[in-house]
C-alpha positions as CSV (number, residue, x, y, z in Angstrom):
1,M,14.1,61.9,35.9
2,F,11.1,63.9,34.5
3,L,10.6,61.3,31.7
4,R,10.7,58.4,34.2
5,T,8.2,60.2,36.4
6,V,5.8,60.8,33.4
7,A,6.2,57.2,32.4
8,R,5.4,56.0,35.9
9,V,2.3,58.2,36.1
10,L,1.1,56.9,32.7
11,W,1.6,53.3,33.8
12,L,-0.3,53.9,37.0
13,C,-3.2,55.5,35.1
14,G,-3.3,52.6,32.7
15,A,-3.3,50.1,35.5
16,C,-6.1,52.0,37.3
17,L,-8.1,52.0,34.1
18,A,-7.5,48.3,33.6
19,L,-8.6,47.6,37.2
20,A,-11.6,49.8,36.8
21,G,-12.6,48.0,33.6
22,A,-12.2,44.6,35.2
23,A,-14.2,45.7,38.2
24,A,-17.0,47.0,36.0
25,A,-17.0,43.8,34.0
26,Q,-17.1,41.7,37.1
27,S,-19.9,43.9,38.5
28,A,-21.9,43.4,35.3
29,L,-21.5,39.7,35.6
30,Q,-22.6,39.7,39.3
31,A,-25.5,42.0,38.9
32,P,-28.9,40.2,39.0
33,Q,-30.2,40.4,35.6
34,G,-31.7,38.4,32.8
35,L,-34.6,36.3,34.1
36,T,-38.0,37.5,35.4
37,A,-40.7,35.0,36.4
38,F,-44.3,35.8,37.1
39,R,-46.9,34.2,39.4
40,P,-49.4,31.7,37.8
41,Q,-52.0,32.5,35.2
42,H,-55.7,31.8,35.6
43,G,-57.6,30.8,32.4
44,G,-56.9,33.1,29.5
45,G,-54.9,35.6,31.6
46,Y,-54.1,36.6,35.2
47,A,-57.5,37.9,36.4
48,P,-58.8,37.9,39.1
49,F,-55.2,38.7,40.1
50,E,-52.8,41.3,38.6
51,R,-49.8,40.2,36.5
52,T,-47.3,39.9,39.4
53,K,-43.5,39.5,39.1
54,V,-41.7,37.3,41.5
55,P,-39.4,39.7,43.5
56,E,-35.8,39.5,42.5
57,A,-34.8,38.7,46.1
58,L,-37.1,35.6,46.1
59,E,-36.2,34.1,42.7
60,E,-34.1,31.3,44.3
61,D,-36.2,30.9,47.4
62,L,-37.4,27.2,47.6
63,D,-40.8,28.2,48.9
64,L,-41.4,31.8,48.1
65,G,-39.9,31.8,44.6
66,P,-41.7,31.1,41.3
67,G,-44.4,28.4,41.7
68,I,-45.4,26.2,38.8
69,R,-48.4,23.8,38.3
70,R,-47.8,20.3,37.1
71,N,-49.3,20.1,33.6
72,G,-50.6,16.5,33.8
73,P,-51.4,14.3,30.8
74,G,-54.9,14.7,29.4
75,E,-55.6,17.8,31.3
76,V,-58.1,20.1,29.7
77,D,-58.3,23.9,30.6
78,P,-61.7,25.1,29.4
79,A,-60.9,28.7,30.0
80,G,-57.5,28.4,28.2
81,E,-54.1,26.9,29.0
82,D,-53.0,28.3,32.3
83,D,-50.4,25.9,33.7
84,L,-47.5,27.5,32.0
85,V,-45.5,30.3,33.8
86,E,-44.6,33.5,32.0
87,L,-40.8,34.2,31.9
88,V,-39.1,37.2,30.4
89,V,-35.4,36.9,29.5
90,G,-33.5,40.2,29.4
91,R,-30.8,40.7,26.7
92,A,-27.8,41.1,29.1
93,L,-24.1,41.4,28.1
94,R,-24.4,42.3,24.4
95,G,-21.9,40.5,22.2
96,N,-22.2,37.3,24.3
97,A,-24.3,34.4,23.2
98,L,-26.9,33.6,25.9
99,V,-28.3,30.2,26.6
100,L,-30.6,28.6,29.1
101,E,-29.7,25.6,31.3
102,R,-32.4,23.6,33.0
103,G,-32.1,21.3,36.0
104,A,-34.4,18.6,34.5
105,S,-35.8,17.6,31.2
106,E,-39.4,17.8,32.6
107,L,-39.0,21.6,32.5
108,A,-40.0,22.7,29.0
109,L,-39.9,26.2,27.5
110,W,-42.1,27.5,24.8
111,T,-42.3,30.8,22.8
112,T,-46.2,30.7,22.9
113,R,-48.4,30.5,26.0
114,D,-50.5,27.7,24.6
115,K,-47.8,25.5,23.2
116,Q,-48.3,26.1,19.5
117,P,-46.7,23.5,17.3
118,G,-43.1,24.4,16.5
119,S,-42.8,26.8,19.4
120,A,-40.9,24.6,21.8
121,L,-37.4,25.7,22.7
122,L,-34.9,22.9,21.8
123,F,-32.4,21.6,24.4
124,S,-29.3,19.4,24.0
125,A,-28.1,17.9,27.3
126,N,-30.4,20.4,29.1
127,R,-28.8,23.4,27.5
128,S,-30.6,25.4,24.8
129,A,-29.2,26.8,21.6
130,P,-28.2,30.5,21.7
131,L,-31.3,32.6,22.3
132,V,-32.6,34.7,19.4
133,F,-33.8,38.1,20.6
134,G,-36.0,40.3,18.4
135,G,-35.5,43.2,20.9
136,P,-34.2,43.9,24.4
137,S,-36.1,40.9,25.8
138,L,-37.6,37.6,24.9
139,T,-40.8,36.2,26.4
140,L,-41.0,32.4,27.1
141,W,-43.5,30.1,28.8
142,A,-42.3,27.5,31.3
143,E,-44.0,24.1,31.6
144,W,-43.5,21.4,34.2
145,T,-44.5,17.8,33.6
146,G,-42.6,16.2,36.4
147,A,-43.7,15.3,40.0
148,V,-45.4,17.7,42.4
149,G,-43.2,19.0,45.2
150,E,-40.0,19.0,43.1
151,R,-37.6,22.0,42.9
152,V,-35.9,22.7,39.5
153,A,-33.4,25.4,38.5
154,L,-33.2,27.4,35.4
155,Q,-30.1,29.4,34.6
156,L,-29.2,32.1,32.1
157,R,-25.6,31.7,31.0
158,A,-23.3,33.9,28.8
159,L,-21.1,31.5,26.8
160,E,-18.1,33.7,25.9
161,A,-17.9,35.1,29.5
162,D,-18.6,31.6,30.9
163,A,-20.7,33.1,33.6
164,V,-24.2,32.5,35.1
165,L,-26.0,35.8,34.8
166,D,-29.2,34.9,36.6
167,R,-31.0,31.9,38.2
168,L,-34.5,30.9,39.1
169,I,-35.7,27.9,41.2
170,F,-39.3,26.7,40.5
171,H,-41.3,24.8,43.1
172,A,-44.0,22.5,41.7
173,F,-47.2,23.2,43.6
174,E,-48.4,20.5,46.0
175,S,-51.5,22.3,47.2
176,H,-54.6,24.2,45.9
177,V,-56.1,27.1,47.8
178,V,-59.7,28.2,47.3
179,A,-61.0,31.6,48.5
180,L,-64.8,32.1,48.4
181,G,-66.3,35.5,49.0
182,G,-69.8,36.4,50.3
183,E,-73.0,36.8,48.3
184,S,-72.5,39.4,45.5
185,Q,-68.8,39.8,46.2
186,V,-66.9,39.6,42.9
187,P,-63.1,39.7,42.7
188,S,-61.8,42.8,41.1
189,I,-58.6,44.6,40.0
190,P,-57.8,46.6,42.0
191,P,-59.4,44.7,44.9
192,D,-62.2,46.1,46.9
193,P,-60.7,47.0,50.3
194,N,-63.9,45.8,52.0
195,H,-63.5,42.3,50.6
196,G,-61.3,40.8,53.2
197,T,-61.4,37.2,51.9
198,F,-60.0,38.3,48.5
199,L,-57.3,40.5,50.2
200,V,-56.1,37.3,52.0
201,A,-56.2,35.5,48.6
202,I,-54.1,38.2,46.9
203,E,-51.6,38.1,49.8
204,L,-51.2,34.3,49.4
205,Y,-50.9,34.6,45.7
206,E,-48.1,37.2,46.0
207,R,-46.3,34.9,48.5
208,G,-46.2,32.1,46.0
209,W,-49.3,30.0,46.6
210,D,-51.6,28.5,43.9
211,V,-54.7,30.4,44.8
212,H,-58.1,30.4,43.1
213,M,-61.1,32.6,43.9
214,Y,-63.4,29.8,42.5
215,D,-63.7,26.0,42.6
216,E,-61.6,23.8,40.2
217,V,-60.4,21.4,42.8
218,V,-61.1,18.0,41.2
219,N,-59.0,18.9,38.1
220,A,-56.1,19.9,40.4
221,I,-56.2,16.6,42.2
222,Q,-56.8,14.3,39.2
223,K,-54.6,16.1,36.5
224,R,-52.0,18.2,38.4
225,G,-51.2,15.7,41.2
226,V,-52.2,18.1,44.0
227,G,-52.5,16.3,47.3
228,E,-53.6,19.2,49.7
229,V,-56.6,21.5,49.4
230,A,-57.4,24.5,51.6
231,S,-60.6,26.5,51.5
232,F,-61.8,29.6,53.3
233,G,-64.8,31.8,52.9
234,Y,-66.8,34.7,54.3
235,S,-70.6,34.7,54.7
236,H,-72.1,32.4,52.0
237,G,-68.5,31.7,51.1
238,G,-68.3,29.9,54.5
239,G,-71.3,27.8,53.6
240,S,-69.7,27.1,50.3
241,T,-66.5,26.0,52.0
242,H,-68.5,23.5,54.0
243,D,-70.4,22.3,50.9
244,L,-67.2,21.9,48.9
245,C,-65.5,19.8,51.6
246,E,-68.7,17.8,52.0
247,R,-68.8,16.9,48.3
248,M,-65.1,16.2,48.1
249,D,-65.4,13.9,51.1
250,A,-68.4,12.1,49.7
251,F,-66.8,11.5,46.3
252,R,-63.3,10.9,47.6
253,A,-63.1,7.4,46.0
254,T,-63.6,8.8,42.5
255,I,-61.7,12.1,42.9
256,G,-58.4,10.7,44.1
257,T,-56.1,11.0,47.1
258,F,-56.1,14.3,49.0
259,A,-56.1,15.9,52.4
260,I,-57.8,19.1,53.7
261,P,-55.2,20.5,56.2
262,F,-57.0,23.9,56.6
263,T,-60.4,25.6,56.3
264,S,-61.9,28.8,57.7
265,Y,-65.2,30.6,58.1
266,V,-65.6,34.3,58.7
267,D,-69.2,34.9,59.8
268,G,-70.2,31.7,57.9
269,V,-73.7,31.5,56.6
270,Q,-75.2,28.4,54.9
271,N,-75.5,28.6,51.2
272,D,-78.4,26.4,50.3
273,S,-79.8,29.3,48.3
274,D,-79.0,33.0,47.5
275,V,-81.3,34.1,50.3
276,D,-80.3,31.5,53.0
277,V,-79.5,33.3,56.2
278,D,-79.0,30.3,58.5
279,M,-75.7,30.3,60.5
280,E,-73.2,27.8,59.2
281,L,-72.5,25.8,62.4
282,R,-71.1,22.6,60.9
283,K,-67.4,22.0,60.7
284,P,-66.2,21.2,57.1
285,P,-65.9,17.4,56.8
286,S,-62.3,16.0,56.8
287,S,-60.8,19.4,57.8
288,A,-57.8,18.9,60.0
289,Y,-57.7,22.5,61.2
290,H,-60.7,24.8,61.1
291,A,-60.6,28.5,62.0
292,N,-63.8,30.3,62.8
293,H,-64.5,34.0,63.4
294,Y,-68.0,35.5,63.8
295,Q,-70.1,38.3,65.3
296,R,-73.6,38.6,66.7
297,G,-76.0,40.0,64.1
298,T,-78.1,43.1,64.9
299,F,-80.9,45.0,63.2
300,G,-78.3,47.1,61.4
301,D,-77.0,44.1,59.5
302,F,-80.3,42.3,59.2
303,F,-79.3,39.9,61.9
304,L,-76.8,38.2,59.6
305,D,-74.2,36.3,61.7
306,G,-72.1,33.3,62.0
307,G,-71.7,31.3,65.2
308,P,-69.8,28.8,67.2
309,V,-68.6,25.7,65.3
310,P,-67.5,22.6,67.3
311,V,-63.7,21.8,67.4
312,S,-62.7,25.1,65.8
313,E,-59.8,27.6,66.4
314,P,-59.4,29.5,68.6
315,P,-60.7,26.7,70.8
316,P,-63.1,25.4,71.5
317,T,-65.6,26.8,68.9
318,G,-63.9,29.8,67.3
319,L,-63.8,33.5,68.3
320,D,-66.8,35.8,68.7
321,V,-64.9,39.0,67.7
322,E,-67.3,41.2,69.7
323,T,-65.8,39.7,72.9
324,I,-62.4,41.3,72.2
325,F,-61.5,45.0,72.2
326,W,-60.7,45.3,68.5
327,G,-63.9,43.6,67.4
328,A,-66.4,45.4,69.7
329,G,-69.5,46.5,67.8
330,A,-68.6,44.5,64.7
331,T,-71.3,43.8,62.1
332,H,-71.6,41.2,59.4
333,F,-70.4,43.7,56.8
334,V,-67.0,44.5,58.4
335,V,-66.0,41.3,60.3
336,D,-64.0,40.0,57.3
337,D,-62.1,43.3,57.1
338,F,-60.3,43.2,60.5
339,S,-56.6,42.7,60.0
340,Q,-56.5,40.4,63.0
341,V,-58.9,38.0,61.3
342,R,-57.0,38.1,58.0
343,D,-53.6,37.6,59.7
344,F,-55.0,34.7,61.7
345,I,-56.0,33.0,58.4
346,L,-52.7,33.7,56.7
347,L,-50.5,32.5,59.6
348,N,-52.4,29.3,60.2
349,L,-52.8,28.3,56.6
350,E,-49.1,28.8,55.9
351,L,-48.2,26.8,59.0
352,R,-50.2,23.8,57.9
353,M,-50.0,23.7,54.1
354,S,-47.3,22.7,51.7
355,R,-47.0,25.1,48.7
């Protein structure tokens, strides 16, 4: 009886250990691991943004997940190749060969950020050879040469375990967003908390938009297939927003097909020169939706101010923030810093633009 009891206890302990081991193995397979994507580069690096990971919870989100620019034929990047997206592959499940599976052949992977000869990752039937790690992780660069607006998956798979360890879904950018600051405002890392336009730009960048704090719109339309452009600006940046849209509209026949679904001024001032102080009262040409926020200048801010712009939101000509409680007493130097103004731009841009 005693021996039978001991044998049963040993059997139960063995079964418990086996179940625990199986549960741990299953948990290891299910745990999100392996692939980390980053937001787009700009020129030779990430500035004027910080190197920003796509959050784990958003890696498969069709809109908020990793965005990628179409790398069109003949495109030249004067400041350096910046259409490829950085991707870090973690060395998960040691003892298992790890491979990458792509959803389309237009998604290429490279071991160098500028596509050096011989650095392409080779695929057979859209599955790579087993990855070679020189350490705990491997850095790759993803390139998209297909159509804008497409979604394409990339999976990390363990061959022996026959399990998908992690998955990303890239969205190919359809739009291009330009944020233009005021006179002498320069994007910085970390951002200046008083540069509201750049704070909006950073928020959009982190949400998966292709955002630039300067103008390279023509290249995006002609070489990357972008069909939508948004621009918003504060002070002289408002005037520059008008001028950018005016020039795009004038040269539409030579630039290509595009729409301007969203623009915005915050205390817009014309930008005919560095010392121009005239209010920007013209709506940007071809803008389908124009937001306008302004205040009335005083001696304290050298009488710098924007003003009402026809057919603007809030209707009919935009919002004089000094007529509402949270903007009472505003000056030119703070009007772009109100959270209500920044949130209005964010909300309405995202409602009207495709990523």
